[in-house]
C-alpha positions in Angstrom: 110.1 86.6 273.6 108.4 84.6 270.6 105.0 84.0 269.8 103.0 81.9 271.9 101.5 79.4 269.8 99.4 78.0 272.5 97.3 81.3 272.9 96.4 81.3 269.0 95.5 78.0 269.4 93.0 78.5 272.3 91.7 81.4 270.3 91.0 79.4 267.3 89.0 76.9 269.2 87.2 79.7 271.0 86.4 80.7 267.3 85.2 77.2 266.5 83.2 77.0 269.5 81.5 80.7 269.2 80.4 79.8 265.7 79.0 76.3 266.5 77.0 78.1 269.2 75.9 81.0 266.7 74.9 78.6 264.1 72.5 76.5 266.5 70.9 79.8 267.5 70.3 81.2 264.1 70.5 79.2 260.9 69.9 76.0 262.6 68.0 76.7 265.4 65.6 73.7 264.3 68.1 71.3 265.5 66.5 71.5 269.1 68.0 70.7 272.2 71.7 70.8 270.4 72.5 74.3 271.5 71.5 72.9 275.3 74.6 70.7 274.5 77.3 72.8 272.9 76.3 76.3 274.8 77.9 76.4 278.2 80.5 73.5 276.9 82.2 73.7 280.5 79.4 75.0 282.9 78.1 78.5 283.1 81.1 79.7 281.1 81.0 80.4 277.0 83.7 80.8 274.0 83.1 84.4 274.8 84.5 84.8 278.3 87.5 82.7 277.0 87.8 85.0 273.7 87.9 88.4 275.8 90.5 87.3 278.4 92.4 85.8 275.6 92.2 88.8 273.6 93.3 90.9 276.7 96.1 88.4 277.0 97.5 89.2 273.4 96.9 93.0 273.7 98.9 92.9 277.2 101.8 90.7 275.4 101.8 92.6 272.2 101.9 96.1 273.2 104.1 95.6 276.3 106.5 94.5 273.5 105.9 97.5 271.8 106.6 99.8 275.0 110.0 97.8 275.7 111.0 98.0 271.9 109.6 101.6 270.8 108.2 103.8 273.3 104.7 104.2 275.5 103.5 106.9 273.0 104.1 104.7 270.0 102.2 101.8 271.4 99.3 104.1 272.2 99.1 105.2 268.4 99.3 101.3 267.5 96.5 100.6 270.2 94.1 103.5 268.8 95.1 102.3 265.2 93.9 99.1 265.9 90.9 100.5 267.6 90.2 102.1 264.2 90.7 99.3 262.6 88.1 97.1 264.4 85.8 100.0 264.4 86.1 99.6 260.5 85.2 96.1 260.5 82.1 96.5 262.9 80.8 98.9 260.3 81.4 96.6 257.8 79.1 94.0 259.4 76.7 96.3 260.2 76.2 97.7 256.6 76.2 94.0 255.6 73.5 93.2 258.4 71.2 96.2 257.3 71.6 95.6 253.8 70.0 91.9 254.1 67.2 93.3 256.0 66.4 96.1 253.4 66.8 93.5 250.6 64.7 90.8 252.3 61.9 92.1 254.2 59.7 89.6 254.0 62.3 86.8 255.5 63.9 88.9 257.8 60.7 90.4 259.5 60.5 87.1 261.3 63.8 88.1 263.3 62.0 90.9 265.0 60.8 88.3 267.4 63.9 88.7 269.3 63.8 91.5 271.9 67.5 92.3 270.8 66.6 92.6 266.9 63.3 94.1 267.0 64.4 97.9 266.5 66.9 96.7 264.1 64.5 94.8 261.8 61.8 97.8 262.4 64.3 100.4 261.8 67.4 99.1 259.9 68.6 103.0 258.5 68.4 104.7 262.0 69.7 101.4 263.6 72.8 101.6 261.3 73.2 105.1 261.7 73.0 105.0 265.7 75.2 101.6 265.7 78.1 103.5 264.0 78.1 105.0 267.6 77.4 102.3 269.6 73.8 103.2 270.6 71.8 100.8 268.7 73.5 97.2 268.9 71.4 93.9 267.7 72.4 90.4 268.2 76.3 89.7 267.2 76.8 93.4 266.3 77.5 94.4 270.1 80.6 92.2 270.5 83.1 94.1 268.3 82.3 97.4 269.6 82.9 96.2 273.1 86.4 95.3 271.9 87.0 98.6 270.5 86.0 100.4 273.7 88.6 98.2 275.7 91.5 99.1 273.3 90.7 102.4 273.5 91.4 102.1 277.5 94.4 99.8 277.0 96.9 102.4 277.0 96.0 103.8 280.4 96.0 100.2 282.0 99.4 99.5 280.5 100.6 102.8 281.6 99.6 102.2 285.3 101.0 99.0 285.3 104.3 100.6 283.8 104.3 102.8 287.1 103.5 99.8 289.0 99.9 100.6 290.0 98.7 97.0 289.5 96.9 97.0 292.8 95.0 100.1 291.8 93.9 98.8 288.3 92.6 95.4 290.1 90.6 97.5 292.5 89.0 99.9 290.3 88.3 96.8 287.8 86.8 94.8 290.6 84.6 97.4 291.6 83.1 98.2 288.2 82.5 94.7 287.9 80.6 94.8 291.0 78.6 98.1 289.9 77.8 96.2 286.6 75.7 93.4 289.1 73.2 96.3 289.3 72.8 96.3 285.4 73.4 99.9 284.7 73.0 99.7 281.0 69.6 98.6 281.5 68.8 101.1 283.9 70.4 103.8 281.2 68.2 102.2 278.2 65.1 102.1 280.5 65.7 106.0 281.1 66.5 107.0 277.5 64.0 105.1 276.0 61.4 106.7 278.3 62.9 110.2 277.1 63.3 109.5 273.4 61.0 106.6 272.7 61.1 107.2 268.7 64.4 106.1 268.5 65.7 102.3 268.5 68.1 102.4 271.2 69.9 99.0 272.4 73.5 99.3 274.2 74.0 95.2 273.1 73.9 92.5 275.5 77.2 93.0 277.4 77.3 94.7 280.4 80.8 96.5 279.6 81.5 97.4 283.5 81.4 93.6 283.9 83.4 92.5 281.4 86.3 94.7 281.3 87.4 92.8 284.6 88.4 89.7 282.4 89.7 91.7 279.5 91.7 93.6 282.2 92.9 90.4 283.7 94.0 89.3 280.3 96.4 92.4 279.8 97.8 92.3 283.6 98.7 88.5 282.8 100.1 89.3 279.2 102.1 92.3 280.9 103.8 90.3 283.5 104.3 87.4 281.2 106.3 89.8 278.7 108.3 91.2 282.0 109.1 87.7 283.0 107.2 88.2 286.5 104.0 86.5 285.6 104.0 83.8 288.9 101.0 81.7 288.6 100.7 78.9 291.5 101.0 75.3 290.3 99.4 73.8 293.4 98.0 70.4 293.1 95.1 71.5 295.7 94.0 74.5 293.6 94.2 72.3 290.3 91.7 69.7 292.1 89.3 72.4 293.6 89.4 74.0 290.2 88.7 70.7 288.4 86.0 69.7 290.8 84.3 73.1 290.8 84.5 73.0 287.0 82.8 69.6 286.8 80.3 70.4 289.1 79.2 73.4 287.1 79.0 71.5 283.9 77.0 68.8 285.7 74.8 71.3 287.1 74.5 73.4 283.4 73.4 70.2 281.5 71.7 68.1 284.9 67.9 69.3 285.3 68.0 67.2 288.3 70.9 69.2 289.8 68.9 72.3 288.8 65.9 71.3 290.6 67.8 70.1 293.9 70.2 73.4 293.9 68.4 76.0 292.0 70.8 78.9 291.2 70.0 82.6 290.6 69.9 84.0 287.5 72.1 87.0 288.5 74.7 84.5 289.5 75.1 82.9 286.6 74.2 85.7 284.4 76.0 86.2 280.7 75.4 89.5 280.5 76.9 91.0 284.0 79.2 88.0 284.3 77.5 86.9 287.4 79.7 85.7 290.4 79.4 82.1 289.7 80.3 82.7 286.2 83.2 84.3 286.6 84.3 81.7 289.3 83.8 79.2 286.7 85.6 81.2 284.0 88.6 81.4 286.4 88.7 77.8 287.3 88.7 76.6 283.9 91.2 79.0 283.1 93.4 77.6 285.4 92.7 74.2 284.5 93.5 74.9 280.9 96.7 76.6 282.0 98.0 73.5 284.0 97.2 71.4 281.1 98.8 73.8 278.6 101.9 73.8 280.7 102.3 70.2 281.5 101.4 69.4 277.8 102.3 71.8 275.5 102.2 69.7 272.4 98.4 69.1 273.1 97.8 72.4 272.4 99.7 72.9 269.3 97.5 72.0 266.4 98.3 74.1 263.3 94.8 74.3 262.0 93.6 76.0 265.1 96.9 78.1 265.4 96.1 79.3 262.1 92.8 80.2 262.6 93.7 82.1 265.7 96.2 84.1 264.2 93.4 85.8 261.9 91.0 86.1 264.6 89.4 89.5 263.9 88.9 88.5 260.1 87.6 85.2 260.9 85.0 86.8 263.7 83.8 89.2 261.0 83.6 86.6 258.6 81.2 84.5 260.9 79.2 87.6 261.6 78.3 88.2 257.9 78.0 84.7 257.1 75.6 83.9 260.0 73.1 87.0 259.0 73.0 85.7 255.3 72.5 82.1 256.1 69.9 82.9 258.5 67.8 83.8 255.4 67.6 80.2 254.7 66.8 79.0 258.0 63.1 77.6 256.9 64.9 75.6 253.8 67.6 74.1 256.0 64.8 73.0 258.5 63.1 70.9 255.7 66.1 68.8 254.8 67.1 65.6 256.5 69.2 65.4 259.6 72.2 64.1 257.5 72.2 66.9 254.6 71.7 69.5 257.5 75.0 68.0 259.1 76.8 68.1 256.0 76.1 71.9 255.5 76.5 72.2 259.2 80.3 71.1 258.7 81.1 72.9 255.7 79.8 76.2 257.3 82.5 75.5 260.5 85.2 74.6 257.3 84.6 77.8 255.6 86.0 79.8 258.7 89.6 78.9 257.5 88.8 80.5 254.1 89.2 84.3 255.5 92.0 83.1 257.4 93.7 82.1 254.2 92.7 85.1 252.2 94.2 87.5 255.0 97.4 85.1 255.3 97.6 85.6 251.4 97.2 89.5 251.6 100.0 89.8 254.3 102.2 87.7 252.4 101.6 89.8 249.4 102.1 92.8 251.1 105.3 91.6 252.6 106.7 90.5 249.3 106.2 94.2 247.6 110.2 95.7 247.4 110.6 98.8 246.9 112.6 99.3 243.4 114.7 102.6 242.9 113.9 104.2 239.6 117.1 103.5 237.7 116.3 105.8 234.7 118.5 108.4 233.5 
């Protein structure tokens, strides 16, 4: 089974959309109203949902192939090696962000206004140490740790799938998601802070028990895709329902009139706990895109985004460090005229291809190294 370039293309698009959202949230925050347009590009769903689903899908595809060609034990070692690699890049991001706060306290002190950044800005050294154990995770530094934890449990998920325990896996995953609607991380955080308030505890924005659902769904899809038994119904009625629901959620997300006439509870569209309507929005959009990719495969074959998606870890790591660095110049950027800001914004997005190029060249150089035996007598 050859590499599915459409998956890489979608991952490239998700990386670009995620970077746009994060740029408008931090260094370009003075472009008032723009983030309301780009964030929630298809209703109450963001690039993060798509990225986790695709990451699970890629993990399912790649490591199911490894199990078939090698063994389960070998796949397990490869998965844990991948988790250690991601952990290294998490530490690199954390150390870089902490150094920026250390070196520019006069500028970064303003970042403490964000509740997810307060402890990190006030106690960068302790936060950095705790961040190595995933117990203090400020903004944007809480995404890779979630992925690391998911990769650690991926061998168990694949093992259950090999044994035909799909229903058990799905049932347990849904139960964990339901429990996550009670915000267990928030309760745990409140309890620990009351017990030991001196430390900068912060478990991050994402409820792990909730977000595991779409990652595990991706693994299951990838597994059965490799096995050749994946059967997603191509029903016109289902497509129409998914499309109408996605359009409705998109209109509701960006229309104050819709929100006034039909208000939704925050818990139903919550990002952190992946609320029910957000989950349905993600599934509906995923089905629409699946049908579109099946019907028009050439439309999702843009080489630039495939290239970006093939090096997603390194592009994502770069974008986090780049965001923290560029936010130091937020005030200076805000004083520039609109055209100049847009030029800088475009250059920021274009720079995403730089780490992808560097990593591709590094891989090519590794492959080019040929062992030359010693012929000296």
